[in-house]
N, C-alpha and C positions, 0 to 999 in steps of 0.2 A: 568160386566162392561168391563173387559179385552177383552171379545169376541167382544163387541161393538166397542172398539177401533181398534181391529185388522180388523174388517169389514170396518171401516171408512178408515183405511190406505189402504186396498185393493182397495176400491172404488176410492181413491185418485190416486193410481198408475194406475188403469185402465183408469181413466180420463186423466192422464198425457200421457199415452201411446197413447190414441186415439188422443189427441191434437197433439202429435208428428207425428203421421201417417198422419193426415190431413195437417199439415204443409209441410211434405215431398211431399204429393200429389200436394199441391198448388205450391211448388217449381218446381216440374216436369213439370207442365203446365204453368209456369210463362212466357215462351217465347211467348205464345199466347196473354198475356196481355200487352206485350211491344209494343211500336210503331214500325212498321216495318222500317228497315233501308232504306234510300233513296239514299245513295251513291252507284253508280252502282257496284263498286268493292267490297264494303261490302256486297251487295246483292248476288253477284256472289260467294263470299267466303262462305256465309251462305248456299247457295244451294249445293256447292261442299262438305261442311262439312256434310250436311244432307245425301248426297249420300254415303259418307264414313260410316255413321252410318247404312244406309240401307244395304250396302254390308257386314258389320260386324254383321248384325242381332241385332243391338242395337238401334232400332228405338224408338223414344219417343212416346209411344203409347197414352199418355195423352195430347199430344201437340195439342191444338185446335181441338180436335175431340170429345169432350164431349157435351152432350145436351146443357149445359149452354153456350158453345162457339158458337153454332149455334144461340142460342137465342140472344146473345149479339151483333151479326152482322146483325140481322134482319133489322135494320134501315139503314145500309150503309156498304161500304166495302173500304178497303185501301190496296190492294195487293201490294207486293213489286216487283213483276216481272211478265212479260208476257212470257208464254211458248207456242210456236207454235210446236205442236207435231203431230205425226201420230195417226190416229184413231185406230191403231192396238190394239186388246184387251189385249195384253201383255205389253203395255206401259201405265203406270199410273203416271203422273208427281208428284202428291202429295205423292205417295208412294216412288218412286225412289229417291226423294229429301227429304223425311221425313218432309214434310210440312203439315200443317193442314188447316182447313177451313178458308178461307179469306186470305191465304198467297200468293196464285198464281192465276193469271188470265190466264186460259188455253184455247187455241184455238186448236182444234184437227180436222184434216182432213186427209184422206188417202194420204200417201206420204209426209205429212207435207208441202204441196205446198203452195206457196204464189203467184208466178207469174201465171197469168191466172185464179186465184181463184176468182177474181172479188171483188166488194165492201163489200161483206159479211165478208170475211176473212180479207181483208185489213182494212176495217172500224172498225172491232172488235179490231185489234191491235192498230189502231190510237186512238180509244176511250179510251183504257186502259192507253195510254200515256197522251193524252190531258185532259181527264176528271178525271182519277183516280190517276194520278201522278206517274205511273210506270217509272222507270229509267233504267231498264234492260229488254232486249228482248232476249230470248234464243230460237233458232230453234233446235229442238231435233229430229234427225233422229235415226234409230235403225238398228241393224244387221238383216239380212234376211227379209228386207222390201218387202212385197208382191207387192206393187205398183211399186217399182223400178224393181223388177223381171219381172213384166208384161210388163213394158216399154221395157226392154231389149229383151224379147221374141218376142214382137210385131215388133221390128225393125228387128230382125233376120229372122222372118218368113214372115214379110210384110203382115200380115193378118188383117182382120177387126174384131173389138171387138164390142160386143153388147151394146146397150143402150148408156149411157153416160160414160161408162168405157173407150171407145176410146178417148174421150175428155180429161179425166183425164190423161191417159197415154201420150197423145200428149204433155202435159205440162212438163212431166218428160224427154221426149226424148232429149232435149238439154244437159241434164246432162249425158245421155248415150254417146252422141257424145263427150262431153268434157273429159270424162274418157277413151275414146277409145285409146288404145295403151300404156296406163300407165303401169309401172311394178307393179306386185302384183295381188291380187284378183280382178277380173273385177267387181263383185257385190259390194264389199266393196268400191272400188274406185268410183263407180257410186253413191252409197249412200252418200259418202262424197261430191262428186261434186254437188249433188242435194241440200244438206244442204247449201253449200257455195253459190249456186245460190239463194237460198231463203234469205240468209243473205244479199247478195248484193241488192236484190229487196227491202227488208224492209228498208235498210239503205238509199236507194234512193227515197223512197216515199215522194213526195212533196205535200203540203208544211210542213206538221206537223213533220214527222219523219226525213226527211233529214236535216231540220233546227236544230232539237234537237241534231242529231248526230254531225253536224258541230260545234255546240256550246259546245260540250262536256258534255251536260246534260243527254244524252242518250247513252247507250252502247248496241250494237247488237252483239251477239256471236252465233257461231254454235257449236253443239256437237253431238256425236253419242252414243247411249245407247246400250251396249252389253247385249243381252238377257240372255246369260248363266251366266255371272259373276255379272250382276247388275251394272257394272261400267259405268259411264258417262265420256267420254273423250272429252275435248274441242278441237276444230280444230284451228290450227294456222291461 
């Protein structure tokens, strides 16, 4: 009888431990169950906090990345921010901002270009704002950007590039010109100038985005991701 009681107590403790573990797991992934913030400043703060976790190696691995999170979003989405980023294989917005499935509406294209990118890129950004309710757009450039390097090299050598690469580089050339003569590293200055140019383009897209920016319901910011450190720095 005593042995039976001890077994019952052990089973009870195991059950309690399992319940505590499940509760802790649920708490870890609770951010995914919350409604995404809609205030642009709150969304921006959330992204920067996620980047700090990423840099520190303290990412929330269970945050909106489990099979059930994918299933729960199968019928719709409500991302909190639009990220216009470079298609570079080393730049993954969901990872560098420690966000999960459904948190970000990501538009990626070489050189994170918007000007000259046509209705496919511009329309994608407008869709996220007009139809999905995003109130923050962040253009994310990155260190050692190959597209920017190609634009600089093309200007220096005045050569012809094959296929559509030349057209892509042409879009970035104004940023090369804007950064010419600035103190500091030429590549870094050009990368930043390119991001600022994209921010200006997005902010002025009429009628959807320009009106939202003017009314204060939409915020557009630029940033640069440092590949070595993992840090995302906002541009003033």
